KEMI-389835 format. One record per residue (C-alpha): residue in three letters; chain; x, y, z. Coordinates in steps of 0.001 Angstrom, whole numbers. Each point is the difference from the previous one (the first is absolute). Layout:
// residues N
[ALA; A; [X; Y; Z]] ...
***
This chain:
// residues 428
[MET; A; [104440; 53144; -29130]] [ASN; A; [313; 3524; -1439]] [ARG; A; [1720; 2792; 1843]] [ASN; A; [-3158; 1734; 1323]] [LYS; A; [-1231; -3241; 1573]] [GLU; A; [3364; -520; 1652]] [ILE; A; [-103; 3539; 1419]] [ILE; A; [-3593; -486; 1175]] [LYS; A; [912; -3262; 1745]] [TYR; A; [3007; 1609; 1676]] [LEU; A; [-1959; 3020; 1210]] [LEU; A; [-2822; -2161; 1368]] [GLU; A; [2526; -2097; 1904]] [ASN; A; [1736; 3174; 1251]] [PRO; A; [-2806; 2504; 718]] [ASP; A; [2421; 2451; 1638]] [LYS; A; [1556; 496; -3471]] [GLN; A; [-3287; 1268; -1426]] [ASN; A; [644; 3488; 1341]] [ARG; A; [3798; 288; -255]] [ASP; A; [3283; -1268; -1493]] [TYR; A; [-1377; 154; -3563]] [ALA; A; [3492; 588; -1390]] [ASN; A; [1443; -3101; 1706]] [THR; A; [-2949; -2126; -1133]] [ALA; A; [398; 1272; -3558]] [ALA; A; [3670; -964; 37]] [MET; A; [-897; -3526; 1171]] [PHE; A; [-2285; -594; -2986]] [GLY; A; [1952; 1962; -2588]] [THR; A; [-2647; 2643; -521]] [ASN; A; [-500; 3644; 881]] [TYR; A; [-1342; 1887; 2992]] [GLU; A; [-3255; 1098; -1643]] [GLN; A; [-1022; -3527; -987]] [VAL; A; [435; -1255; 3592]] [ARG; A; [-1896; 2979; 1429]] [SER; A; [-2855; -558; -2469]] [VAL; A; [-280; -3670; 960]] [ALA; A; [137; 908; 3708]] [ARG; A; [-2825; 2533; -423]] [LYS; A; [-2223; -2601; -1656]] [ILE; A; [673; -2449; 2838]] [ARG; A; [-788; 2614; 2645]] [GLY; A; [-3233; 830; -1750]] [ALA; A; [-1061; -3649; -273]] [HIS; A; [1009; -826; 3596]] [SER; A; [-589; 3340; 1722]] [ASN; A; [-2364; -1513; 2574]] [ASN; A; [2267; -2778; 1199]] [LYS; A; [3562; -884; -971]] [THR; A; [1525; 3471; -309]] [LYS; A; [-1553; 1317; 3200]] [LYS; A; [2315; -304; 2964]] [LYS; A; [-1375; -1895; 2948]] [GLU; A; [-66; 1587; 3428]] [LYS; A; [2699; -1364; 2285]] [LEU; A; [-318; -29; 3790]] [SER; A; [2942; -1136; 2111]] [MET; A; [903; 18; 3664]] [GLU; A; [3277; -676; 1811]] [GLU; A; [795; -160; 3716]] [GLY; A; [3350; 535; 1623]] [PRO; A; [1533; 1054; 3311]] [GLU; A; [-627; 3665; -809]] [GLY; A; [-3695; -441; -772]] [ARG; A; [-2374; -898; -2798]] [PHE; A; [212; 1257; -3594]] [ILE; A; [-3133; 114; -2198]] [ILE; A; [154; 782; -3726]] [ALA; A; [-2652; 418; -2703]] [GLU; A; [1317; 200; -3587]] [ASP; A; [-1542; 520; -3441]] [THR; A; [-3295; 1008; 1548]] [THR; A; [-2812; 2394; -794]] [ARG; A; [-1909; -991; 3151]] [VAL; A; [2536; 871; 2711]] [LYS; A; [652; 3734; -286]] [SER; A; [578; 1189; 3568]] [LEU; A; [1312; -1091; 3387]] [ASP; A; [-3546; -746; 1163]] [ASP; A; [-567; -2179; -3085]] [LEU; A; [3263; -1832; 682]] [LEU; A; [-855; -701; 3647]] [LYS; A; [-3465; -1165; -1038]] [ALA; A; [1383; -2281; -2722]] [PHE; A; [2114; -1810; 2588]] [SER; A; [-2638; 146; 2774]] [VAL; A; [2488; 1649; 2384]] [ASP; A; [-1149; -69; 3622]] [ASP; A; [741; 3518; 1314]] [SER; A; [-104; -1225; 3588]] [GLU; A; [3011; -2211; -762]] [TRP; A; [1901; 1919; -2695]] [GLU; A; [809; 3633; -704]] [VAL; A; [1598; 1604; -3074]] [ASP; A; [3702; 797; 314]] [TRP; A; [291; 1430; -3526]] [TYR; A; [-1679; -336; -3395]] [ASP; A; [551; 958; -3646]] [ILE; A; [-2387; 318; -2957]] [GLY; A; [1205; 146; -3617]] [THR; A; [-1742; 123; -3377]] [TYR; A; [755; -695; -3660]] [GLU; A; [-1978; 180; -3230]] [GLN; A; [-951; -3036; -2073]] [THR; A; [-1385; 511; -3513]] [GLY; A; [-2162; -2529; -1800]] [PHE; A; [-2897; -125; -2474]] [ASP; A; [-3691; -430; 550]] [ASN; A; [-2242; -2242; -2112]] [GLU; A; [-316; 2743; -2598]] [ARG; A; [3791; 185; -367]] [LYS; A; [157; 3378; 1699]] [PRO; A; [2973; 610; 2286]] [VAL; A; [-765; -6; 3731]] [THR; A; [2403; 1108; 2754]] [ILE; A; [-466; -1397; 3491]] [THR; A; [1703; 1173; 3190]] [MET; A; [1464; -2961; 1838]] [TYR; A; [990; 89; 3685]] [ARG; A; [2754; -1542; 2066]] [CYS; A; [-551; 363; 3766]] [LYS; A; [2180; -1290; 2802]] [ALA; A; [163; 447; 3771]] [LYS; A; [2013; -1186; 2962]] [LEU; A; [-1992; -962; 3076]] [LYS; A; [1223; -359; 3559]] [LYS; A; [-1589; -1533; 3057]] [VAL; A; [-2147; 2403; 1975]] [ASP; A; [1393; 1154; 3337]] [PRO; A; [-2970; -787; 2269]] [PHE; A; [812; 2988; 2201]] [LYS; A; [-112; 2476; -2888]] [ASN; A; [-2975; -1284; -1985]] [LEU; A; [-3110; 1900; 1068]] [GLN; A; [-2519; -2566; -1234]] [THR; A; [1863; -2920; 1553]] [THR; A; [485; 1901; 3251]] [ARG; A; [-3681; 912; 210]] [LYS; A; [-1137; -3605; -652]] [ALA; A; [2531; -1539; 2377]] [LEU; A; [-783; 2598; 2627]] [MET; A; [-3728; -676; -17]] [GLU; A; [485; -3785; 9]] [ASP; A; [2625; 81; 2740]] [LEU; A; [-2016; 2288; 2242]] [SER; A; [-3512; -1298; -646]] [TYR; A; [-151; -1582; 3477]] [LEU; A; [500; 3410; 1635]] [SER; A; [-3451; 1122; -1135]] [ALA; A; [-1499; -2310; 2642]] [ARG; A; [2256; 1343; 2762]] [LYS; A; [-1666; 2545; 2273]] [PRO; A; [2133; 2741; 1604]] [LYS; A; [-217; 239; 3791]] [HIS; A; [-694; 3733; -27]] [LYS; A; [-3113; 1496; -1586]] [LYS; A; [-250; 3566; 1262]] [ILE; A; [1959; 3196; 327]] [ILE; A; [2125; 290; 3131]] [LYS; A; [-1516; 2779; 2146]] [GLY; A; [1870; 834; 3165]] [GLN; A; [-276; 2616; 2750]] [ASP; A; [1844; 2466; -2227]] [THR; A; [-2717; 661; -2597]] [THR; A; [2108; 2090; -2366]] [ALA; A; [1141; -1732; -3202]] [HIS; A; [3345; -1820; 12]] [LEU; A; [2060; -2111; -2371]] [LEU; A; [1482; -3304; 1143]] [GLU; A; [3284; -910; -1682]] [ILE; A; [1017; -3663; 227]] [GLY; A; [3633; -811; -739]] [ALA; A; [960; -3668; -97]] [TYR; A; [3300; 292; -1839]] [ASP; A; [2599; -2496; -1225]] [LEU; A; [-2050; -3151; 452]] [HIS; A; [2340; -1911; -2366]] [ILE; A; [-2438; -2766; -919]] [GLY; A; [2029; -3102; -933]] [LYS; A; [2911; 770; 2301]] [ILE; A; [1619; -2804; 2008]] [GLY; A; [615; 757; 3674]] [ILE; A; [2839; -1331; 2093]] [ILE; A; [-500; -2833; 2515]] [GLY; A; [-1955; 1404; 2895]] [ASP; A; [-1520; 2740; -2172]] [GLU; A; [-2093; -2119; -2324]] [TYR; A; [-1852; 1698; -2838]] [SER; A; [-2313; -1045; -2817]] [MET; A; [-2597; 1501; -2323]] [ASP; A; [-2759; -1054; 2418]] [ILE; A; [1804; 1621; 2923]] [ALA; A; [321; 3214; -2012]] [GLU; A; [-3758; -58; -666]] [GLU; A; [-825; -639; 3644]] [ARG; A; [2204; 2848; 1184]] [LEU; A; [-1467; 2514; -2445]] [MET; A; [-3636; -803; 742]] [LYS; A; [623; 57; 3780]] [ALA; A; [1805; 3331; -375]] [ILE; A; [-2934; 1518; -1893]] [GLU; A; [-2486; -1243; 2582]] [HIS; A; [2119; 1377; 2856]] [LEU; A; [584; 3411; -1610]] [LEU; A; [-3689; 407; -817]] [MET; A; [-820; -716; 3617]] [ARG; A; [2578; 2511; 1243]] [ALA; A; [-1379; 2675; -2342]] [SER; A; [-3566; -490; 1209]] [ALA; A; [283; 3019; 2316]] [PHE; A; [-64; 2189; -3105]] [THR; A; [-2569; 473; -2757]] [ILE; A; [1631; -1382; -3143]] [ASP; A; [-1354; 1198; -3353]] [LYS; A; [2874; -1252; -2182]] [ILE; A; [2687; -2678; 151]] [LEU; A; [3405; 207; -1653]] [PHE; A; [1545; -3412; -686]] [VAL; A; [3483; -414; -1453]] [VAL; A; [582; -3084; -2162]] [GLY; A; [3547; -1013; -846]] [ASN; A; [3273; 1113; 1573]] [ASP; A; [1471; -3459; -637]] [LEU; A; [-3272; -1828; 407]] [LEU; A; [1679; -2777; -2025]] [ASN; A; [3453; -1323; 795]] [THR; A; [1052; -181; -3669]] [ASP; A; [-849; 1413; -3410]] [GLY; A; [221; -3332; -1849]] [ASP; A; [1371; -3544; -134]] [LYS; A; [2077; 27; -3191]] [PRO; A; [2812; -780; -241]] [ILE; A; [-61; -135; 3815]] [PRO; A; [-2186; 1612; 2688]] [ARG; A; [1229; 3591; 109]] [THR; A; [-812; 3582; 908]] [THR; A; [-700; 2616; -2679]] [LYS; A; [3720; 756; -335]] [GLY; A; [895; -3691; -88]] [THR; A; [1134; -724; 3556]] [PRO; A; [-543; -3756; 598]] [GLN; A; [-2555; -1016; 2644]] [PHE; A; [-1335; -3179; 1583]] [ASN; A; [-3773; -430; -278]] [SER; A; [-2390; -2346; 1725]] [ASP; A; [-2198; -373; -3099]] [HIS; A; [-35; 536; -3763]] [HIS; A; [-317; 3649; -935]] [ILE; A; [-3372; -372; -1727]] [GLU; A; [-1459; -1494; 3186]] [MET; A; [1473; 2857; 2027]] [TYR; A; [-1568; 2511; -2392]] [LYS; A; [-3427; -1656; 163]] [LYS; A; [182; -164; 3779]] [ALA; A; [828; 3701; 183]] [ARG; A; [-2818; 854; -2404]] [ARG; A; [-2593; -1961; 1998]] [LEU; A; [1283; 1402; 3275]] [MET; A; [-144; 3628; -1163]] [ILE; A; [-3582; -437; -1188]] [MET; A; [-1003; -1602; 3313]] [ALA; A; [1535; 2940; 1858]] [ILE; A; [-1497; 2689; -2262]] [ASP; A; [-3451; -1617; 126]] [GLU; A; [179; 24; 3787]] [LEU; A; [916; 3683; 74]] [ALA; A; [-2499; 987; -2718]] [SER; A; [-2831; -1456; 2076]] [ILE; A; [608; 2868; 2442]] [CYS; A; [527; 3050; -2222]] [PRO; A; [1656; 1074; -3284]] [VAL; A; [3543; -1318; -461]] [HIS; A; [2870; 1698; -1832]] [VAL; A; [2575; -2631; -1029]] [VAL; A; [3562; 1128; -732]] [VAL; A; [2074; -2542; -1946]] [MET; A; [3642; 473; 999]] [PRO; A; [2690; -2090; -1767]] [GLY; A; [3022; -1098; 2023]] [ASN; A; [3521; -1037; -874]] [HIS; A; [-940; -3702; 178]] [ASP; A; [-3202; 123; -2084]] [GLU; A; [-58; 3206; -2066]] [GLU; A; [-1472; -1490; -3175]] [CYS; A; [-2303; -2649; 1438]] [ILE; A; [-1600; 2356; 2492]] [MET; A; [-1049; 2252; -2887]] [TYR; A; [-1549; -3019; -1733]] [LEU; A; [-1805; -754; 3252]] [GLY; A; [-1138; 3620; 129]] [ASP; A; [-1394; -394; -3512]] [ALA; A; [-1905; -3102; 1134]] [LEU; A; [-1450; 1963; 2924]] [GLU; A; [-1078; 2774; -2366]] [LEU; A; [-1820; -2581; -2119]] [TYR; A; [-1609; -1651; 2996]] [TYR; A; [-1282; 3251; 1498]] [GLU; A; [-720; 1930; -3202]] [LYS; A; [-3764; -15; 705]] [ASN; A; [296; 482; 3762]] [ASP; A; [-565; 3653; 899]] [ASN; A; [1210; -659; 3535]] [VAL; A; [3564; -909; -1043]] [LEU; A; [2498; 2155; -1907]] [VAL; A; [3302; -1619; -1030]] [ASP; A; [2993; 2262; -714]] [ASN; A; [2289; -2085; -2215]] [THR; A; [1641; 2949; -1752]] [ARG; A; [3629; -219; -1086]] [PRO; A; [1843; 2430; 2363]] [LEU; A; [1854; -1795; 2764]] [MET; A; [-903; 2863; 2339]] [LYS; A; [-3738; 413; 540]] [GLY; A; [-2206; 1910; 2372]] [LEU; A; [-3498; 700; 1258]] [LYS; A; [-1383; 3364; 1072]] [TYR; A; [-2517; -267; 2834]] [GLY; A; [-1224; 3384; 1179]] [LYS; A; [3078; 1945; 999]] [ASN; A; [2208; -3114; 12]] [LEU; A; [2332; -1352; -2658]] [ILE; A; [990; -3620; 653]] [ALA; A; [2729; -1022; -2444]] [PHE; A; [1550; -3390; -655]] [ASP; A; [3040; -1586; -1563]] [HIS; A; [1708; -3293; 784]] [GLY; A; [3224; 1633; 1157]] [HIS; A; [2556; -1853; -2138]] [LYS; A; [468; 2562; -2776]] [MET; A; [1212; 3037; 1964]] [LYS; A; [889; 1189; 3471]] [ALA; A; [-2570; 1768; 2155]] [GLU; A; [1580; 3446; -459]] [LYS; A; [-212; -301; -3787]] [ALA; A; [-3557; -1342; 110]] [VAL; A; [-1143; 2958; 2093]] [GLN; A; [1452; 2442; -2525]] [ILE; A; [-2064; -1648; -2756]] [LEU; A; [-3328; 164; 1861]] [PRO; A; [-898; 3642; -823]] [GLN; A; [615; -576; -3708]] [ARG; A; [-1706; -3389; -155]] [PHE; A; [-3127; 1356; 1692]] [LYS; A; [179; 3636; -1077]] [GLU; A; [-3688; 153; -962]] [MET; A; [-1027; -565; 3637]] [TRP; A; [3059; 1233; 1892]] [SER; A; [-1401; 3434; 853]] [ASP; A; [-3196; -1516; 1389]] [VAL; A; [1489; -2359; 2614]] [ASP; A; [1293; 677; 3499]] [TYR; A; [1143; -3488; 1033]] [VAL; A; [2356; -2096; -2119]] [GLU; A; [1464; -3436; 694]] [LEU; A; [1925; -2464; -2144]] [HIS; A; [-490; -3667; 920]] [ARG; A; [2546; -2538; -1200]] [GLY; A; [735; -3707; 349]] [HIS; A; [3113; -1968; -966]] [LEU; A; [1901; 153; 3327]] [HIS; A; [-2418; -2306; 1888]] [GLY; A; [257; 2188; 3078]] [VAL; A; [-1315; 3239; 1469]] [HIS; A; [2078; 3122; -622]] [HIS; A; [-1090; 3640; 334]] [ASN; A; [1895; 2822; -1696]] [LYS; A; [-1085; 3570; 610]] [ILE; A; [1114; 2133; -2918]] [GLY; A; [381; 3580; 1166]] [ALA; A; [3390; 1056; -1275]] [THR; A; [-1444; 2411; -2561]] [LYS; A; [-2994; 2265; 260]] [GLU; A; [-1715; -1352; -3080]] [TYR; A; [-284; -3523; 1421]] [SER; A; [-435; 650; 3705]] [GLY; A; [-2574; -2266; 1587]] [ILE; A; [34; -2831; -2542]] [THR; A; [128; -3352; 1776]] [VAL; A; [1534; -3068; -1627]] [ARG; A; [-958; -3377; 1473]] [ASN; A; [1539; -3357; -877]] [LEU; A; [-2631; -2508; 1051]] [GLY; A; [427; -3502; 1365]] [SER; A; [-663; -3399; -1539]] [MET; A; [-1815; -3155; 1100]] [CYS; A; [2140; -2431; -2023]] [ALA; A; [2452; -2509; 1434]] [THR; A; [3767; 303; 115]] [ASP; A; [1663; -1938; -2822]] [GLN; A; [3459; -1552; 58]] [TRP; A; [1747; 2917; -1723]] [HIS; A; [-1285; 2585; 2494]] [ASP; A; [811; -2333; 2884]] [ASP; A; [3570; -493; -1265]] [LYS; A; [450; 3773; -299]] [GLY; A; [-1318; 608; 3507]] [TYR; A; [-3155; 1807; -1106]] [VAL; A; [-2124; -1556; 2722]] [GLY; A; [-2200; 1085; 2893]] [ASN; A; [-2390; 2436; -1706]] [ILE; A; [-3527; -248; 1354]] [LYS; A; [-2284; -1426; -2662]] [ARG; A; [-2867; 2443; -361]] [ALA; A; [-2604; 1720; -2152]] [HIS; A; [-1014; 3623; 423]] [GLY; A; [-3211; 1991; 178]] [PHE; A; [-240; 3796; -201]] [VAL; A; [-3090; 2119; 627]] [TRP; A; [-89; 3358; -1793]] [SER; A; [-2279; 2923; 728]] [LYS; A; [-1007; 1940; -3094]] [ASN; A; [1097; 3323; 1455]] [ASN; A; [2217; -850; 2952]] [GLY; A; [2538; -2499; -1339]] [LEU; A; [1021; -3312; 1529]] [GLN; A; [-2036; -853; 3112]] [ALA; A; [1070; -3526; 893]] [GLU; A; [2439; -2760; -933]] [PHE; A; [-772; -3642; 790]] [TYR; A; [2067; -3172; -240]] [TYR; A; [-866; -3604; -566]] [ASN; A; [2947; -1945; 1373]] [VAL; A; [407; -3614; -1114]] [PRO; A; [-26; -2160; 3152]] [ILE; A; [3481; -1128; 1065]] [GLY; A; [553; -3678; 633]] 
***
């Protein structure tokens, strides 16, 4: 076998040597660089359509941190979309954590022995499991499936409340700190079903009490520790990580809260337009915003319901000459909160005569009249009650005896607060 045939055989058996390492190959066969390159060119020309062309490689690996997908030596996969399509990635299950796309040039010869340069791609991505609370598509689908039965439910009320006072009023309903999923002490039993029963009875009672007034708008506050915890992992805990005992898994608590809020809002929206304020608490700050997002999706085509799920943890509604502001009450003391009000609502501050700040968190009724300085004279801060049970921690600390209640406020457009109603949970 002459030297050229030996080189040809070697290069055919080692196709990666047809484009590189000519000097090393020449040394192996006792010849020179140019002779090896010449033989390699002839082989590439004769086999340009098969043996010298790199084959596309697709590979996938899974580990505790996620899934890795890689496409190498490819002219087909050129972008992230191409990569996800090549691996048929289900975007309801996986989302991209990071990705990288690189290129290199490969030169060969066409059938007429003319050099051809091709851009080859190497694409890789790391995927992670979708958080069902943060994925819009998954949330929308799950929301509609989970709540499909509600479409057949008919609200009890179907007309605007018109009382003896025929001027327009706003009804504010505050059912704070429901703590769905909380475990009550012996003698003060509590469950998700009990929480639902108490809220719906409270709404029915407060609507009845407000029937002496003509109501043209309802303000309904969602949140303020509606859920007892912000997650299950590694243990049931508040937003800051304080351990809690729950009656159910967190996902079931979340779904219960979501269904319950829609039942309540539907009931109120059958009467008149409803303004929903989503107010995160110290137990459920993140999850309540996810729930607010779900409510926005559910009511996006309902002109009778407006959901305020904006980021500030202090929110407000202007109704006529009234400013009704809200925060949960765990971030700052009342005196500090009052100082922030004029700046937070500066665009409407000069056009209101009556200002109140309604807070939760303390599970009891407290009234603080802030009149120490001229600028804030007349601003009322109310810490509203709760309908949830007493848990073991509060019982051990002696935080017992508060009346379990929800609140209703009737506001005149031009004459401020006209009435305050209570729904008190029956004792015994």
